[in-house]
C-alpha positions as CSV (number, residue, x, y, z in Angstrom):
1,M,127.1,45.8,96.4
2,A,126.6,46.0,100.2
3,K,123.9,48.3,101.3
4,S,125.8,50.2,103.9
5,V,127.3,53.6,104.5
6,K,130.9,54.5,103.7
7,P,132.9,54.7,106.9
8,G,134.5,58.1,107.3
9,A,132.3,59.6,104.6
10,I,131.6,62.8,106.7
11,S,135.3,63.3,107.3
12,S,136.0,63.0,103.6
13,I,133.4,65.7,102.9
14,L,134.7,68.1,105.5
15,S,138.3,67.6,104.2
16,N,137.2,68.5,100.7
17,T,134.4,71.0,101.0
18,S,134.3,72.0,97.3
19,P,135.4,69.1,95.0
20,D,136.4,70.2,91.5
21,S,134.7,67.1,90.0
22,S,132.4,64.3,91.1
23,D,135.1,61.7,90.7
24,G,136.2,61.9,94.3
25,A,132.6,61.9,95.6
26,S,131.4,58.7,93.8
27,D,132.2,56.5,96.8
28,I,130.5,58.7,99.4
29,V,127.5,56.7,100.7
30,V,125.5,58.1,103.7
31,Q,122.3,57.4,105.4
32,V,119.4,60.0,105.3
33,V,118.4,60.6,108.9
34,D,115.5,63.0,110.1
35,L,114.4,64.0,106.6
36,K,111.9,66.9,106.8
37,P,110.8,70.0,104.8
38,I,112.4,73.4,105.5
39,G,109.7,75.5,107.2
40,N,106.4,75.3,105.2
41,S,108.2,74.6,101.9
42,T,107.0,71.6,99.9
43,T,110.0,71.6,97.6
44,R,113.1,72.1,99.8
45,F,114.2,69.5,102.5
46,T,116.8,69.1,105.1
47,F,118.3,66.0,106.8
48,M,121.2,64.7,108.8
49,A,123.8,62.9,106.6
50,S,125.2,60.0,108.7
51,D,128.1,57.7,108.1
52,G,127.3,55.7,111.3
53,G,129.8,57.6,113.3
54,R,129.4,61.3,112.5
55,K,126.5,63.4,111.2
56,L,126.4,66.5,109.1
57,K,123.4,68.8,108.5
58,A,122.5,68.6,104.8
59,M,120.0,70.3,102.4
60,L,118.3,69.1,99.2
61,P,117.5,71.8,96.6
62,T,114.1,72.0,94.9
63,H,114.9,69.6,92.0
64,F,114.9,66.6,94.6
65,A,111.3,67.3,95.6
66,S,109.9,64.9,93.0
67,E,112.2,62.1,94.2
68,I,111.0,62.6,97.8
69,Q,107.3,62.9,97.0
70,S,107.4,59.8,94.8
71,G,109.0,57.8,97.7
72,N,112.2,57.0,95.8
73,L,114.3,59.0,98.3
74,Q,113.3,58.1,101.9
75,N,114.1,58.8,105.5
76,L,116.6,56.1,106.8
77,G,117.5,55.3,103.1
78,L,121.0,55.3,101.7
79,I,122.2,57.7,99.0
80,R,125.5,58.0,97.1
81,I,126.6,61.7,96.9
82,L,128.0,62.5,93.5
83,D,128.4,66.3,93.7
84,Y,128.1,68.7,96.6
85,T,129.2,71.9,98.2
86,C,129.9,72.4,101.9
87,N,129.3,75.9,103.3
88,A,129.9,77.5,106.7
89,I,126.8,78.5,108.6
90,P,127.0,82.2,109.9
91,N,127.7,82.5,113.7
92,Q,127.9,78.7,114.1
93,P,130.9,76.4,114.1
94,D,129.2,73.8,112.0
95,K,129.0,73.5,108.2
96,A,126.0,72.7,106.0
97,L,126.2,70.2,103.2
98,I,124.3,71.2,100.0
99,I,123.9,68.1,97.8
100,T,123.6,69.0,94.1
101,K,123.7,65.5,92.7
102,C,123.1,62.1,94.2
103,E,121.6,58.7,93.5
104,V,119.5,56.4,95.7
105,V,121.3,53.3,96.9
106,S,118.7,51.8,99.1
107,P,115.1,52.6,100.3
108,A,114.5,53.0,104.1
109,L,116.4,50.6,106.3
110,E,114.8,49.2,109.5
111,S,116.8,51.5,111.7
112,E,119.6,54.1,111.8
113,I,123.1,52.7,111.3
114,V,125.4,53.3,114.3
115,S,129.0,52.1,114.4
116,E,131.5,52.2,117.2
117,I,134.6,54.1,116.5
118,K,137.7,52.7,118.2
119,K,140.2,55.4,119.1
120,E,143.8,54.2,119.4
121,P,146.3,56.4,121.3
122,G,149.4,57.5,119.6
123,I,151.0,60.5,118.0
124,I,152.1,60.5,114.3
125,L,155.3,62.5,113.9
126,K,156.1,64.1,110.6
127,P,159.7,64.0,109.4
128,K,161.6,67.2,109.9
129,Q,161.8,69.2,106.8
130,E,164.9,71.1,105.8
131,V,164.4,74.9,105.8
132,V,166.2,76.7,103.1
133,A,166.6,80.5,103.5
134,K,165.2,82.5,100.6
135,S,165.3,86.2,99.8
136,A,162.1,88.2,99.1
137,A,163.0,88.5,95.5
138,Q,163.4,84.7,95.1
139,I,159.9,84.2,96.7
140,V,158.3,86.7,94.4
141,N,159.9,85.2,91.3
142,E,158.8,81.7,92.3
143,Q,155.2,82.9,92.8
144,R,155.2,84.6,89.3
145,G,156.6,81.4,87.7
146,N,153.9,79.3,89.3
147,S,151.0,81.5,88.4
148,A,148.8,80.1,85.5
149,P,147.6,82.2,82.6
150,A,144.1,83.6,82.8
151,A,142.8,81.1,80.2
152,R,144.0,78.2,82.3
153,M,142.6,79.7,85.4
154,A,139.2,80.0,83.7
155,M,139.3,76.3,82.8
156,T,140.2,75.2,86.4
157,R,138.0,77.6,88.4
158,R,135.3,76.0,90.6
159,V,131.9,76.6,89.0
160,H,128.9,76.3,91.3
161,P,125.6,75.0,89.9
162,L,122.7,77.4,90.6
163,V,120.9,74.9,92.8
164,S,123.8,74.9,95.3
165,L,123.6,78.7,95.9
166,N,122.0,80.1,99.1
167,P,122.2,83.4,101.1
168,Y,124.6,81.9,103.6
169,Q,127.2,80.9,101.1
170,G,130.6,82.6,100.9
171,S,132.4,83.1,97.6
172,W,131.1,81.4,94.5
173,T,131.3,81.6,90.7
174,I,128.6,80.5,88.3
175,K,128.6,79.9,84.6
176,V,125.3,81.0,83.1
177,R,123.6,82.0,79.9
178,V,121.4,85.2,79.6
179,T,118.0,83.8,78.6
180,N,116.0,87.0,79.0
181,K,117.1,90.6,79.3
182,G,114.7,93.3,80.6
183,N,114.8,97.0,79.7
184,L,116.7,99.6,81.7
185,R,113.9,101.5,83.4
186,S,113.5,104.3,85.9
187,Y,111.7,104.1,89.1
188,K,110.5,106.5,91.8
189,N,109.5,105.6,95.4
190,A,109.6,107.0,98.9
191,R,113.4,106.5,99.1
192,G,114.1,108.4,95.9
193,E,114.6,107.9,92.2
194,G,116.9,105.5,90.3
195,Q,117.3,102.9,87.6
196,V,116.9,99.2,87.5
197,F,117.0,96.2,85.2
198,N,116.8,92.4,85.4
199,V,118.2,89.5,83.6
200,E,117.2,85.8,83.7
201,L,120.1,83.4,83.9
202,T,120.2,79.7,83.1
203,D,123.0,77.2,83.9
204,A,124.0,74.0,82.2
205,D,121.5,72.0,84.3
206,G,118.6,74.2,83.2
207,T,118.2,75.9,86.6
208,Q,117.2,79.5,86.4
209,I,117.6,82.5,88.6
210,Q,116.7,86.2,88.2
211,A,119.5,88.8,88.8
212,T,118.6,92.5,89.5
213,M,120.9,95.5,89.2
214,F,120.2,99.0,90.6
215,N,121.6,102.5,89.7
216,N,125.4,102.4,89.1
217,A,125.4,98.6,88.8
218,A,122.5,98.8,86.3
219,N,124.4,101.3,84.1
220,K,127.6,99.3,84.4
221,F,126.2,95.9,83.4
222,Y,123.3,96.8,81.1
223,P,125.6,97.2,78.0
224,K,127.7,94.2,79.1
225,F,124.9,91.6,79.3
226,E,123.8,90.4,75.8
227,L,120.9,88.0,75.2
228,G,122.1,84.5,74.5
229,K,125.7,84.9,75.6
230,V,127.4,83.0,78.4
231,Y,129.2,84.6,81.4
232,Y,131.1,83.8,84.6
233,I,129.5,85.8,87.5
234,S,130.8,86.1,91.0
235,K,130.6,88.4,94.0
236,G,126.8,88.7,93.9
237,T,124.4,88.4,96.8
238,L,121.3,86.2,97.2
239,R,118.1,86.6,99.2
240,V,114.7,84.9,99.3
241,A,112.8,85.8,96.1
242,N,110.2,88.5,96.3
243,K,107.0,86.8,94.9
244,Q,105.8,90.2,93.5
245,F,108.7,90.5,91.1
246,K,109.5,86.8,90.6
247,T,109.7,85.6,87.0
248,V,111.5,82.2,87.3
249,Q,111.0,79.1,89.5
250,N,113.7,79.7,92.1
251,D,113.5,80.2,95.9
252,Y,116.2,82.8,95.7
253,E,117.0,85.9,93.6
254,M,120.4,87.5,92.9
255,T,121.5,91.1,93.2
256,L,124.7,92.3,91.5
257,N,126.4,95.5,92.7
258,E,129.3,97.6,91.3
259,N,131.8,95.2,92.8
260,S,130.3,92.1,91.2
261,E,132.4,90.4,88.5
262,V,130.9,89.6,85.1
263,E,133.2,88.0,82.5
264,E,132.0,86.7,79.1
265,V,133.0,83.1,78.4
266,V,135.2,82.9,75.3
267,G,134.3,80.2,72.8
268,E,130.7,79.7,73.8
269,G,128.2,80.3,71.0
270,A,125.4,82.8,71.6
271,F,121.9,81.3,71.3
272,V,118.6,81.9,73.2
273,P,117.2,78.6,74.7
274,E,113.6,77.8,74.2
275,T,111.4,79.9,76.4
276,K,109.8,77.9,79.2
277,Y,106.1,78.7,79.8
278,N,103.7,77.9,82.6
279,F,100.4,78.6,80.8
280,V,97.2,79.6,82.6
281,Q,93.9,79.1,80.8
282,I,91.9,82.3,80.3
283,E,88.9,81.0,82.3
284,D,91.3,80.4,85.3
285,L,92.7,84.0,85.5
286,G,90.2,85.1,88.2
287,P,92.3,84.1,91.3
288,Y,95.3,86.0,89.9
289,V,93.5,89.4,89.8
290,N,95.4,92.2,91.5
291,G,97.8,89.5,92.8
292,C,101.6,89.5,92.9
293,E,102.1,86.4,90.6
294,L,102.6,87.0,86.9
295,V,101.0,84.6,84.4
296,D,101.8,83.1,81.0
297,I,99.0,82.6,78.4
298,I,98.6,81.2,75.0
299,G,95.6,82.1,72.7
300,V,94.3,82.9,69.3
301,V,94.2,86.6,68.4
302,Q,90.7,87.8,67.8
303,N,91.2,91.5,67.5
304,V,94.1,94.0,67.3
305,S,93.7,97.7,67.9
306,P,95.8,100.5,66.4
307,T,98.5,102.0,68.6
308,T,97.5,104.8,71.0
309,S,99.6,107.1,73.2
310,I,99.2,107.2,76.9
311,R,100.6,110.0,79.0
312,R,102.0,109.0,82.4
313,K,100.8,111.1,85.4
314,S,104.1,110.6,87.3
315,N,106.5,112.1,84.7
316,N,104.3,113.3,81.9
317,E,106.0,110.8,79.5
318,T,104.1,109.5,76.5
319,I,104.2,105.8,75.9
320,P,102.7,103.6,73.2
321,K,99.9,101.1,73.9
322,R,98.1,98.6,71.9
323,D,95.2,96.2,72.9
324,I,94.8,92.8,71.5
325,T,91.9,90.3,72.3
326,V,92.8,86.7,72.5
327,A,90.8,83.5,73.1
328,D,91.6,79.9,74.0
329,D,89.8,76.6,74.1
330,S,88.1,77.5,77.4
331,K,85.8,79.6,75.1
332,K,86.8,82.8,77.0
333,T,88.4,86.0,75.7
334,V,90.6,88.5,77.5
335,V,92.1,91.9,76.5
336,V,95.9,92.1,76.7
337,S,97.4,95.6,76.8
338,L,100.8,95.7,75.1
339,W,103.1,98.6,76.1
340,N,106.3,100.2,74.7
341,D,108.2,98.0,72.2
342,L,105.7,95.1,72.3
343,A,103.0,97.6,71.2
344,T,105.1,99.0,68.3
345,T,107.1,96.0,67.0
346,V,105.4,92.7,67.7
347,G,102.0,94.4,68.0
348,Q,102.4,95.9,64.5
349,E,103.2,92.4,63.1
350,L,100.0,91.1,64.7
351,L,98.0,94.0,63.2
352,D,99.3,93.1,59.7
353,T,98.5,89.4,60.1
354,A,95.3,89.6,62.2
355,E,93.1,88.2,59.5
356,S,94.9,84.8,59.7
357,A,94.1,84.5,63.5
358,P,97.7,84.1,64.7
359,I,98.5,82.3,67.9
360,V,100.5,84.1,70.5
361,A,102.3,82.9,73.6
362,I,103.0,85.7,76.1
363,K,105.2,85.4,79.2
364,S,105.0,87.4,82.4
365,L,101.7,89.3,82.3
366,K,100.1,91.2,85.2
367,V,96.4,90.4,85.8
368,G,94.2,93.5,86.5
369,D,90.5,94.0,87.1
370,F,89.6,96.7,84.5
371,Q,86.1,95.7,83.2
372,G,86.4,92.3,84.9
373,V,89.7,90.8,84.1
374,T,92.5,92.2,81.8
375,L,96.2,91.5,81.2
376,S,99.0,94.0,80.9
377,S,102.6,93.5,79.7
378,L,105.6,94.6,81.7
379,S,109.2,95.4,80.8
380,R,110.1,91.8,81.4
381,S,107.2,90.4,79.3
382,S,108.0,88.6,76.0
383,M,105.7,87.3,73.2
384,Q,106.1,84.8,70.4
385,I,103.8,84.6,67.3
386,N,102.9,81.1,66.1
387,P,105.5,79.4,68.3
388,E,106.5,75.8,67.4
389,I,105.3,74.2,70.7
390,P,102.8,71.4,71.3
391,E,100.3,73.8,73.0
392,A,100.2,76.0,69.9
393,K,99.5,73.1,67.6
394,K,96.7,71.8,69.9
395,L,95.1,75.3,70.1
396,R,95.3,75.7,66.3
397,S,93.6,72.3,65.8
398,W,90.8,73.3,68.2
399,Y,90.3,76.7,66.5
400,E,90.2,75.3,63.0
401,S,87.8,72.5,63.9
402,E,85.6,74.2,66.5
403,G,86.7,77.5,67.7
404,K,86.0,79.6,64.6
405,G,82.3,79.1,64.9
406,T,82.1,79.2,68.8
407,S,80.5,82.0,70.7
408,M,83.1,83.5,73.0
409,A,82.5,85.4,76.3
410,A,84.8,87.9,78.1
411,V,86.4,86.2,81.1
412,G,85.3,88.8,83.5
413,A,81.6,88.4,82.7
414,G,81.2,84.9,84.3
415,L,83.6,85.1,87.2
416,N,82.2,84.9,90.7
417,S,83.1,88.1,92.6
418,M,84.6,86.0,95.4
419,T,87.0,84.5,92.8
420,Q,88.0,87.7,91.1
421,S,88.8,89.6,94.3
422,R,90.2,88.8,97.6
423,S,87.8,87.8,100.5
424,F,85.2,90.4,101.4
425,Y,86.4,89.9,105.0
426,S,90.1,90.9,104.5
427,D,91.1,94.5,105.2
428,R,87.5,95.2,106.5
429,V,87.1,98.9,107.4
430,S,84.2,101.3,108.1
431,L,83.3,103.9,105.5
432,S,84.5,106.7,107.7
433,Q,88.0,105.2,107.9
434,I,88.3,105.9,104.1
435,T,86.5,109.2,103.8
436,S,88.3,110.8,106.8
437,N,91.7,110.0,105.3
438,P,92.1,112.0,102.0
439,S,95.7,110.9,101.6
440,L,94.8,107.3,100.9
441,G,95.9,106.0,97.5
442,Q,98.3,108.8,96.8
443,E,101.2,106.6,95.5
444,K,99.1,103.6,94.3
445,P,95.6,102.3,94.7
446,V,94.8,100.6,98.0
447,F,92.0,98.0,98.5
448,F,89.5,97.6,101.3
449,S,86.3,95.7,102.1
450,L,83.1,97.3,103.4
451,K,79.6,96.2,104.5
452,A,77.3,99.0,103.5
453,Y,73.9,100.0,102.1
454,V,73.3,101.8,98.8
455,S,71.4,104.8,100.2
456,F,70.9,106.9,97.1
457,I,71.0,106.6,93.3
458,K,70.8,109.9,91.5
459,P,68.2,109.3,88.7
460,D,69.2,112.2,86.4
461,Q,72.9,111.3,86.1
462,T,74.4,109.7,83.0
463,M,74.0,106.0,83.9
464,W,75.4,104.2,80.9
465,Y,77.3,104.5,77.6
466,R,77.1,102.9,74.2
467,A,79.7,100.2,74.0
468,C,81.2,97.9,71.3
469,K,80.0,94.3,71.8
470,L,83.5,92.9,71.2
471,C,85.8,95.2,73.2
472,N,83.4,97.1,75.4
473,K,84.9,100.5,74.4
474,K,82.7,103.5,73.7
475,V,81.2,103.7,70.2
476,T,79.9,106.7,68.3
477,E,77.0,106.8,65.8
478,A,78.4,106.1,62.3
479,L,77.5,108.1,59.2
480,G,74.5,106.5,57.6
481,S,73.7,103.8,60.2
482,G,75.4,101.6,62.8
483,Y,78.1,102.4,65.3
484,W,81.8,103.1,64.8
485,C,84.3,101.5,67.3
486,E,87.7,103.3,67.4
487,G,89.3,100.4,69.2
488,C,88.2,97.8,66.6
489,Q,88.4,100.2,63.7
490,K,85.1,99.0,62.3
491,N,81.3,99.6,62.0
492,D,78.7,97.4,63.7
493,A,75.0,97.5,63.2
494,E,74.3,97.1,67.0
495,C,75.9,98.1,70.3
496,S,75.2,97.4,73.9
497,L,74.8,99.6,76.9
498,R,77.2,99.4,79.9
499,Y,76.7,101.0,83.3
500,I,78.9,103.9,84.5
501,L,77.3,105.5,87.5
502,V,77.9,107.0,90.9
503,V,75.9,106.0,94.0
504,K,75.9,107.0,97.6
505,I,76.6,104.2,100.2
506,S,76.2,104.4,103.9
507,D,77.1,102.4,107.0
508,S,76.9,103.1,110.8
509,S,80.0,105.4,110.6
510,G,78.9,107.7,107.8
511,E,78.4,107.9,104.0
512,G,80.3,108.5,100.8
513,W,80.1,108.4,97.0
514,V,81.5,105.5,95.0
515,S,81.9,104.8,91.3
516,V,80.2,101.6,90.1
517,F,80.7,100.0,86.7
518,N,78.9,97.5,84.6
519,E,79.1,94.0,86.2
520,Q,79.0,95.4,89.7
521,A,76.2,97.9,88.9
522,E,74.0,95.1,87.5
523,K,74.1,93.4,90.9
524,V,73.2,96.7,92.6
525,I,70.4,97.8,90.3
526,G,69.1,94.3,89.7
527,C,69.0,94.4,85.9
528,T,71.3,95.2,82.9
529,A,71.7,98.7,81.5
530,D,69.9,97.6,78.3
531,E,66.9,96.5,80.4
532,L,66.9,99.7,82.5
533,E,67.1,101.9,79.4
534,K,64.1,100.0,77.9
535,L,62.1,100.4,81.1
536,K,62.9,104.2,81.1
537,S,62.0,104.7,77.4
538,E,58.7,102.8,77.6
539,D,57.6,104.2,80.9
540,E,55.9,107.5,80.1
541,D,55.5,108.8,83.6
542,G,58.8,107.3,84.8
543,K,57.2,105.5,87.7
544,L,58.6,102.0,86.8
545,F,62.1,103.5,86.3
546,Q,61.9,105.3,89.7
547,Q,60.6,102.1,91.3
548,Q,63.5,100.0,90.0
549,L,66.0,102.5,91.5
550,K,64.1,102.7,94.8
551,E,64.1,98.9,95.2
552,A,67.9,98.9,94.8
553,T,68.4,101.2,97.8
554,W,68.7,100.2,101.4
555,V,69.8,96.7,100.5
556,P,73.0,95.5,102.3
557,H,75.9,94.5,100.2
558,L,79.5,93.4,100.7
559,F,81.8,95.7,98.7
560,R,85.5,95.3,97.6
561,V,86.7,98.8,96.8
562,S,89.9,100.5,95.5
563,V,90.9,104.0,96.8
564,A,93.0,106.1,94.5
565,Q,93.7,109.8,93.8
566,H,92.6,111.5,90.5
567,E,93.0,115.1,89.4
568,Y,90.0,117.3,88.6
569,N,90.3,121.0,87.7
570,N,93.9,120.9,88.9
571,E,92.8,119.5,92.3
572,K,93.5,116.1,93.6
573,R,90.5,114.2,94.9
574,Q,89.9,110.8,96.4
575,R,88.1,108.3,94.2
576,V,86.5,105.2,95.6
577,T,85.7,102.5,93.0
578,V,83.7,99.3,93.6
579,K,85.6,96.3,92.3
580,A,83.3,93.6,93.5
581,V,79.8,93.2,95.0
582,G,78.4,90.3,96.9
583,P,75.4,89.5,99.0
584,V,75.7,89.5,102.8
585,D,76.2,85.9,104.1
586,W,74.8,86.3,107.6
587,S,76.4,83.2,108.9
588,A,79.8,84.3,107.7
589,E,79.1,87.8,108.9
590,S,78.2,86.5,112.4
591,S,81.4,84.5,112.6
592,Y,83.4,87.6,111.5
593,L,81.8,89.8,114.2
594,L,82.4,87.1,116.9
595,E,86.0,87.0,115.9
596,E,86.3,90.8,116.1
597,I,84.6,90.7,119.6
598,S,87.1,88.1,120.8
599,K,90.0,90.3,119.7
600,I,88.6,93.2,121.7
601,K,88.3,91.0,124.8
602,L,91.9,89.8,124.4
603,S,93.2,93.4,124.1
């Protein structure tokens, strides 16, 4: 086969912008010219499709990234287009070619193919057609006679693959299966109140997209969408996916409104495809703390707590919660908070089988920083117990052969503060900028960085609490001996002490009180709570205890803090909590100050 373009290939594409099958596209061979990524993307590329005489702007969706990165699909190479869609570009006369399926014909040629097109003058006249006069009734009857039944229309409708969709596209219809359905939930923000729910959709090629419905559309489609069923969907809109709420690997997300059309496909069996996971090891959770990206984990269940009820401050609603502790072969553990149905249904099953150390795979968890690192389920989260996947088999083998007798540590305990929080130099403010603005953190916690000194530690405050060695929750003295943990529902002969204290910090702009908890307090005080308690109990005159606190003051630190509102005696107050503490790196600090000075000069 000659390695050359198909003459007139671009004209063929423009004359048939949405082919019903790939049969007509199999002989379209074009050259890839000026291949480059779209913006800063590493997965989406654009190029000019050339037939030697004409060029057409073309885009390659994300599933072609591996072909380009491997060098199989190259600039100046030849490809055979097997399926495509040609869309109009808003406010421009040109069209954009979106290639959904192609095969490589040749690697890069030495140069771009350019052919001369000879234009021959002449006019082609069409034979005159006889015009037969028809009445309006005749025309209507003919139209009715030519219309196909709905079932036939469904068979012949043009179905677009998900990879071909983009925000600039006109009308489209997709055929997808509902592979995940979220709960219908209420929300409240500055623009008002409403309802929302999401579904994850998968087409025949395995491409996924998330669709979101608000208010009337949510109420309309929530009962219509059923997990595992197949639907034709049209008249939706697309936009660039919001990373904060993104649950599937797609650059775009879909919104359905009241005018969108959703039609169940008759004859398609309902089944839920295997859930796709992108597991993160527990020891690698640090960079995700307080971030927008959700994570999937797999681990062996070490502990399951009873269900508790938590009352929401926003609407006074009571919701069920259950904590489980899981571990993996990184020899780290993490607490996962299960909410609502996951707490009462799957969580109860875990409690009943906890002694057998079941393996759980959990999708779409939010990573928080309570007591170091914790995970929390959302309405879109899902969990499988002892799933039949290779990762579960590998983890079970490790646990039976080694993990049972291995000492585990909580993931937050060993994380570097720079890893578990954002840079100490992002959102840097002075202390007075926080204390002078009492409205900060009204809707949700906000985060800042400070450079300040610990100026005072009140010695007679409650500085620690007795904690369970497994879950770190508060314990009480048990009848007889030992300590009772309500979370683990068991007695233990020993407990540990964990810091919970308030200290005053100061900088050049002012001073304020901040709450400091265990890992951060250890860096401020210079020893553990157990060590400080021992020092206090063995020091009769209290001098050594006082000296330890004194040495901790007037030492500069970098702080990462959260600012939130809490209610005390029916009065809302601002609470500043230290999330991370680090030593001052004077070289980095100097660079930061020089950069700030240069900004002042420019302004």
